[in-house]
C-alpha positions as CSV (number, residue, x, y, z in Angstrom):
1,M,27.1,35.7,-23.5
2,L,25.5,32.6,-22.0
3,H,28.9,31.0,-21.6
4,C,29.5,33.8,-19.0
5,W,26.4,32.8,-17.0
6,N,26.5,30.2,-14.2
7,W,23.1,28.7,-14.3
8,K,23.7,26.4,-11.3
9,C,24.3,29.4,-9.0
10,A,21.5,31.4,-10.6
11,L,19.0,28.7,-9.8
12,M,20.2,28.2,-6.2
13,S,20.6,31.9,-5.4
14,A,17.2,33.0,-6.6
15,T,15.5,30.2,-4.7
16,V,17.4,30.6,-1.4
17,R,17.5,34.4,-1.3
18,S,13.8,34.6,-2.0
19,L,13.1,32.3,1.0
20,V,15.5,34.3,3.2
21,Y,13.7,37.6,2.3
22,M,10.4,36.0,3.0
23,A,11.5,34.6,6.3
24,A,13.1,37.9,7.4
25,M,9.7,39.6,6.6
26,A,7.6,37.0,8.3
27,H,6.6,39.2,11.1
28,G,7.1,42.6,9.5
29,R,5.1,44.8,7.2
30,G,5.5,44.9,3.5
31,D,4.3,42.9,0.5
32,K,6.1,39.5,0.9
33,M,5.1,38.4,-2.6
34,A,6.4,41.6,-4.2
35,V,9.8,41.1,-2.5
36,A,9.9,37.5,-3.6
37,V,9.0,38.4,-7.2
38,V,11.6,41.2,-7.4
39,E,14.2,38.8,-5.9
40,M,13.3,35.9,-8.2
41,I,13.5,38.1,-11.3
42,Y,16.5,40.2,-10.4
43,V,18.6,37.4,-8.9
44,T,17.7,34.9,-11.7
45,L,18.9,37.4,-14.2
46,T,22.0,38.6,-12.4
47,A,23.2,35.8,-10.1
48,G,24.4,33.6,-12.9
49,F,26.5,36.5,-14.3
50,F,27.9,37.4,-10.8
51,S,28.7,33.7,-10.2
52,A,30.5,33.5,-13.5
53,M,32.6,36.5,-12.4
54,Q,33.4,34.6,-9.2
55,Q,34.3,31.5,-11.2
56,R,36.6,33.5,-13.4
57,S,38.2,35.1,-10.3
58,L,39.3,31.6,-9.2
59,G,41.8,31.7,-12.0
60,L,43.5,35.0,-11.1
61,R,47.2,34.8,-10.7
62,S,47.0,35.9,-7.2
63,R,45.1,33.4,-5.1
64,A,44.5,36.0,-2.4
65,L,43.0,38.5,-4.9
66,G,40.8,35.7,-6.4
67,N,39.6,34.8,-2.9
68,F,38.9,38.4,-2.1
69,M,36.9,38.8,-5.3
70,V,34.9,35.6,-4.7
71,A,34.1,36.4,-1.1
72,F,33.9,40.2,-1.0
73,G,34.2,42.0,-4.3
74,V,31.6,40.4,-6.4
75,P,29.1,39.8,-3.5
76,G,29.5,43.4,-2.5
77,L,28.7,44.7,-6.0
78,S,25.8,42.2,-6.3
79,Q,24.3,43.1,-2.9
80,G,24.7,46.9,-3.6
81,L,22.8,46.5,-6.8
82,D,20.2,44.2,-5.1
83,C,19.6,46.9,-2.5
84,A,19.1,49.5,-5.2
85,V,16.6,47.4,-7.1
86,H,14.6,46.7,-3.9
87,G,14.8,50.4,-3.0
88,L,13.5,51.4,-6.4
89,A,10.7,48.8,-6.2
90,G,9.9,49.9,-2.7
91,A,9.5,46.3,-1.8
92,A,11.9,45.3,1.0
93,P,12.1,46.9,4.4
94,A,15.5,47.7,5.9
95,R,15.3,44.8,8.4
96,A,14.9,42.3,5.7
97,T,17.7,43.8,3.7
98,L,20.0,43.7,6.7
99,V,19.2,40.0,7.2
100,V,19.9,39.3,3.5
101,C,23.2,41.2,3.7
102,I,24.4,39.0,6.6
103,F,23.2,35.9,4.7
104,T,25.1,37.1,1.6
105,G,28.3,37.4,3.6
106,V,28.1,33.9,5.0
107,S,26.9,32.6,1.6
108,A,29.9,34.2,-0.2
109,L,32.3,32.5,2.2
110,F,30.6,29.1,1.6
111,H,30.5,29.8,-2.2
112,L,34.3,30.4,-2.1
113,H,34.7,27.1,-0.2
114,V,32.7,25.0,-2.6
115,M,34.0,26.7,-5.7
116,R,37.6,26.0,-4.6
117,N,36.5,22.4,-4.2
118,G,35.1,22.2,-7.8
119,V,31.4,22.5,-6.9
120,F,28.7,24.7,-8.5
121,L,31.1,25.5,-11.4
122,T,29.8,25.5,-15.0
123,G,31.8,24.1,-17.9
124,Q,33.5,21.5,-15.7
125,G,31.5,18.5,-16.9
126,R,29.8,17.9,-13.5
127,S,26.0,17.8,-13.2
128,L,24.0,19.7,-10.6
129,A,23.1,16.3,-9.0
130,D,26.9,15.5,-8.6
131,D,27.4,18.9,-6.9
132,F,24.5,18.2,-4.5
133,R,26.0,14.8,-3.6
134,R,29.2,16.6,-2.5
135,I,27.5,19.2,-0.4
136,P,27.2,17.3,2.9
137,R,31.0,16.8,3.1
138,L,31.7,20.3,2.0
139,L,29.2,21.8,4.4
140,G,30.9,19.8,7.3
141,G,34.3,21.1,6.2
142,F,33.0,24.7,6.0
143,L,31.4,24.5,9.4
144,A,34.6,23.0,10.9
145,K,36.9,25.7,9.4
146,P,36.6,28.2,12.3
147,F,37.5,25.4,14.8
148,V,40.4,24.2,12.6
149,F,41.8,27.8,12.4
150,A,41.3,28.3,16.2
151,A,43.1,25.0,17.0
152,A,46.0,25.9,14.6
153,F,46.3,29.3,16.2
154,A,46.3,27.9,19.7
155,A,48.9,25.2,18.8
156,R,51.3,27.8,17.4
157,P,54.5,28.1,19.5
158,N,54.8,31.3,21.3
159,A,57.3,33.4,19.4
160,A,59.5,35.7,21.5
161,L,58.4,39.3,21.3
162,P,61.1,41.9,20.9
163,S,60.3,43.2,24.4
164,D,61.0,39.7,25.8
165,A,64.5,39.6,24.3
166,V,67.4,39.3,26.8
167,L,69.5,42.4,26.8
């Protein structure tokens, strides 16, 4: 079963998500330590499994389906279960959960980007230190993507619409 667990992502997710929850709750009510403990335990146990599911999705025959699973399918399942766990524990207020849901969406897109570039994958022979060395370049590429897409869209030649056709 451990071969289906991505320890790199489990470590990163548990640490970062706990900090995001605590930051979101900085001015709110609720037991910040309880939220962090629930997040650390739950995410440490599950993030590696969910990340392994994402890593396996990269190999799907349909690249579009693999991308969908990495960016939306698996994170949606994970976040839904996370909300349920926090709800049962009574630990996280709705505002903090909303902030974490937004963070999860952006994080999932970044995760897709780095995984497609061979980073934070297990069983590939790269160390966590090697992955971290590649992050600055990958982060720059990720942040530039919306601008690259917008420039490519703006540079497209205007195709004639059917209503513009000469009769």
